[in-house]
C-alpha positions in Angstrom: 82.6 76.3 35.3 84.5 74.2 32.8 87.8 72.7 33.5 89.2 74.4 30.0 88.7 78.0 31.9 90.2 76.7 34.9 93.0 79.6 36.1 94.7 77.6 39.0 94.4 74.5 40.1 93.0 73.0 43.7 95.7 72.4 45.6 96.5 72.2 49.3 99.2 74.1 50.7 102.0 70.8 51.2 101.8 70.3 47.7 102.1 73.8 46.7 105.2 74.7 48.3 106.8 76.7 51.0 107.8 79.3 47.8 106.2 82.3 47.7 106.9 83.1 44.4 106.2 79.4 42.5 105.6 79.1 38.7 103.5 76.9 37.3 103.0 75.5 33.6 99.4 75.3 32.1 98.5 72.8 29.8 94.9 72.6 28.7 93.1 69.6 27.9 97.2 67.5 28.9 95.9 64.5 30.4 93.1 62.4 31.6 91.8 62.6 35.3 92.0 59.0 36.5 89.1 59.3 38.1 87.0 60.2 35.8 88.9 59.3 32.6 88.1 62.6 31.5 90.5 65.3 29.3 91.6 68.2 32.2 94.0 71.2 32.9 97.2 69.8 33.4 99.5 71.9 35.8 103.4 71.6 36.2 105.3 72.9 38.9 107.9 72.4 41.5 107.4 73.5 45.1 110.5 74.0 46.4 114.2 74.2 45.6 115.5 70.0 45.1 112.2 69.2 45.3 110.5 66.7 43.0 108.4 68.8 40.1 104.7 68.0 40.8 101.7 68.5 38.4 97.8 67.5 39.0 96.6 63.7 38.6 92.7 64.2 38.8 90.2 67.3 36.9 88.9 70.4 39.2 85.2 68.9 39.3 86.5 65.6 41.0 88.5 68.0 43.5 85.3 69.8 44.3 83.1 67.5 44.7 84.9 65.4 47.7 87.3 68.7 48.4 90.4 67.2 48.2 93.8 68.6 47.1 94.3 67.6 42.6 97.9 65.8 43.5 97.6 64.6 46.6 93.6 63.9 47.0 93.9 64.7 50.7 91.2 66.6 52.6 91.5 70.0 52.2 90.6 71.2 55.4 92.4 68.2 57.8 95.2 67.2 55.6 93.8 63.8 56.2 93.0 60.4 53.6 89.5 60.1 52.3 88.9 57.3 54.1 89.3 58.5 57.9 87.5 61.5 57.2 84.2 59.7 55.8 84.9 57.4 57.9 85.2 59.8 61.4 81.6 61.4 60.0 79.8 58.7 58.8 79.9 59.8 55.3 78.9 57.0 52.7 81.0 56.9 49.5 78.6 57.4 46.6 80.4 57.7 43.8 80.6 55.0 41.6 83.5 53.0 40.7 82.1 51.8 37.6 83.6 53.8 35.0 80.4 54.5 32.6 78.2 55.5 35.5 81.0 57.5 37.4 81.2 59.9 34.6 77.5 60.5 34.2 77.2 60.7 38.1 79.9 63.5 38.3 78.8 65.1 35.4 75.3 65.5 37.3 77.3 66.7 40.3 79.1 69.5 38.7 76.1 71.1 37.5 74.3 70.8 40.3 76.9 72.1 42.3 76.5 68.8 44.8 79.6 68.0 47.4 80.1 65.9 50.8 77.6 66.3 53.5 78.2 68.8 55.8 77.4 67.0 59.3 77.5 69.3 62.5 78.4 66.5 64.7 80.7 68.5 67.3 82.6 65.1 68.7 83.3 64.0 65.2 84.3 67.4 64.3 86.7 67.5 67.4 88.2 64.1 66.3 89.0 65.1 63.0 91.0 68.0 64.5 93.1 65.8 66.7 94.0 63.7 63.4 94.6 66.5 61.5 98.3 67.3 60.8 97.9 71.6 61.5 102.0 72.3 59.4 102.8 71.5 56.4 104.8 68.6 55.5 107.0 69.4 53.4 109.2 66.4 53.2 106.7 64.9 51.3 107.2 66.6 48.1 111.2 65.4 48.0 112.5 62.9 45.2 111.3 59.6 44.9 114.0 57.0 46.4 116.5 55.9 43.6 115.7 51.9 43.1 118.8 51.3 41.3 120.6 52.2 44.8 118.6 50.3 46.3 119.7 48.1 44.1 123.1 48.8 44.3 123.1 49.6 40.5 122.9 53.7 40.3 125.8 54.6 38.5 125.5 58.4 38.4 126.1 59.2 41.9 125.7 63.0 42.5 124.0 63.8 39.7 121.2 61.5 40.3 118.1 63.2 40.6 116.7 60.9 42.8 117.8 59.9 46.5 120.5 58.4 47.5 118.9 56.3 50.9 117.0 53.2 51.8 113.1 53.5 52.7 112.2 53.1 56.0 108.5 52.9 55.2 106.3 49.5 55.0 106.0 47.8 51.5 102.0 48.2 52.1 102.7 52.3 51.7 104.4 52.1 48.6 100.8 50.5 46.5 99.1 53.4 46.8 96.5 54.1 44.2 94.8 57.5 43.5 91.6 55.8 42.5 91.5 53.9 46.2 92.5 57.0 47.7 89.9 59.5 46.5 87.1 56.9 47.0 88.3 56.0 50.5 88.8 52.4 50.1 91.5 49.9 50.5 94.1 53.0 51.4 96.9 51.3 53.6 97.6 55.1 55.0 94.3 55.4 56.1 94.0 52.1 57.9 96.7 52.5 59.7 95.5 56.1 61.0 92.5 54.4 62.5 93.8 51.5 63.6 95.8 54.3 65.4 92.9 56.2 66.7 91.3 53.3 68.2 93.9 52.1 70.0 94.0 56.1 71.2 90.4 55.4 72.6 91.5 53.0 74.9 92.3 55.9 77.6 88.5 56.4 78.0 88.0 52.7 78.6 85.9 51.9 82.2 89.1 50.6 84.3 88.0 47.4 86.3 89.0 49.4 89.6 85.1 50.5 90.4 86.5 52.5 93.0 88.2 55.2 90.2 85.0 57.8 89.8 87.6 60.6 88.9 88.7 62.1 85.1 91.9 63.3 84.4 91.9 66.0 81.8 94.9 67.4 80.1 96.4 70.4 77.5 93.5 72.8 78.9 93.3 75.9 77.8 93.6 78.6 80.3 90.5 80.5 79.5 88.8 77.4 81.3 88.1 77.9 84.7 86.9 75.6 87.5 83.3 77.3 87.1 83.0 75.9 83.3 84.8 72.5 83.7 82.2 72.3 86.5 78.9 73.3 84.1 79.9 71.1 81.6 80.7 67.8 83.8 77.1 68.0 86.2 75.3 67.0 83.4 76.8 63.3 83.5 76.3 63.2 87.5 76.8 64.9 90.9 80.1 66.3 91.1 82.8 65.6 94.3 85.0 68.4 92.9 87.2 69.8 90.6 90.2 70.4 90.6 92.4 72.8 88.2 96.0 73.0 88.1 96.9 76.2 86.0 100.8 75.6 85.7 100.5 72.1 84.5 97.5 73.2 82.5 95.3 69.9 83.3 92.1 69.3 85.6 91.0 66.7 87.8 87.1 66.1 87.6 86.4 64.1 90.6 82.0 62.4 90.3 80.1 60.9 93.1 79.2 58.2 92.1 80.9 55.5 89.2 77.9 55.7 86.5 78.6 59.6 86.6 82.1 59.2 85.5 81.7 56.1 83.0 78.8 58.8 81.0 81.3 61.6 80.7 84.2 58.9 79.4 81.6 57.4 76.9 80.1 61.1 76.0 83.7 62.4 74.7 84.9 59.0 73.0 84.3 61.0 69.7 86.1 64.2 71.2 84.7 66.4 74.5 84.0 69.8 73.8 83.5 72.5 76.4 83.0 76.2 75.9 84.0 75.7 72.0 87.4 74.2 73.0 88.7 71.0 73.1 89.8 69.0 76.2 91.7 65.5 76.2 89.9 63.0 79.2 92.1 60.2 81.0 90.3 57.8 83.3 92.2 58.8 86.6 95.2 55.9 88.6 94.4 54.5 92.0 95.7 55.9 95.0 98.0 53.9 96.7 97.2 52.7 99.7 99.0 54.3 102.6 100.0 52.2 105.9 96.6 53.5 107.8 94.8 51.7 104.9 92.3 48.8 106.2 94.2 46.2 104.3 97.3 48.0 105.1 100.4 48.1 103.0 101.6 45.9 100.9 104.4 43.8 102.0 107.6 41.8 100.2 108.3 39.8 104.1 105.9 37.9 106.6 105.7 38.2 110.2 105.9 35.9 112.9 103.5 35.1 116.0 104.9 37.6 117.9 104.3 40.3 115.2 108.1 40.9 114.3 109.8 40.3 111.0 113.2 37.7 110.9 115.3 41.0 110.8 114.0 41.4 114.4 114.1 38.3 116.3 117.2 38.3 118.5 117.7 34.5 118.2 117.8 34.4 114.4 121.1 36.2 114.4 124.8 34.5 114.6 125.2 30.8 114.6 124.7 29.6 117.9 122.1 29.6 120.1 120.9 31.4 123.2 120.0 30.6 125.9 
């Protein structure tokens, strides 16, 4: 389909807005695509009351090639930056960055209908689901911050179409580039999300205490029974027990050996799926030592040769010595 024949843009729910009766203007060859530099049909609209007007930034063939929104250039399925999606799925960026080679590549891809690779890794797909924003984020459509207000020079007052508030984000996030976002390179938002995701995997790092052989599962779906969890985790090692706490939507998976628990934790680093449902895992914690523990309870006082604490020694009371 030629870009001039497009009747409606490729948009995510956030950019489209919450107004079901949104009105758009359509201008054939109204601007240059910021990716392939070809003229394309531009759509303009206001996603909601008190929101800024938005327009399409890239052409429809480029958006279809990467499965992204024509305005925010985020993934349509998961609402994530391209760099995050491709890093999790292991998809390499095959679109050339040089203008001449890029135009030829995009033209051939548009004719052949080539799209991003279809990755079937259940773990990678599950990780994307955990990172994705499930609900539209309409605050992204608000007006930009007034630069004159930041400098203390805005004289428009209430009639100013921009927001009168101080920016609270990182200065790095203000230097985003549509081309870098599309190619999945040098995206500050993606770098922050990937760093946060890497920290979240620390909960599956094996603890130093070798006596811990249990995994803790949280946010369990009510349909995940003890039998289903036992069947799933038994493939990694012999189980001691599986205890499901329905009231708290969690479960304790106790292995007989440390190697079995480590194998299950390693397999869950890219996501744990049981019976088609996501399960979030973490290592268990050591039990506190009680009075019957062989090593004894941890105390802050020491006893004398008679087994008495200082407060129990009658000769230590008062200033006079007892004969």
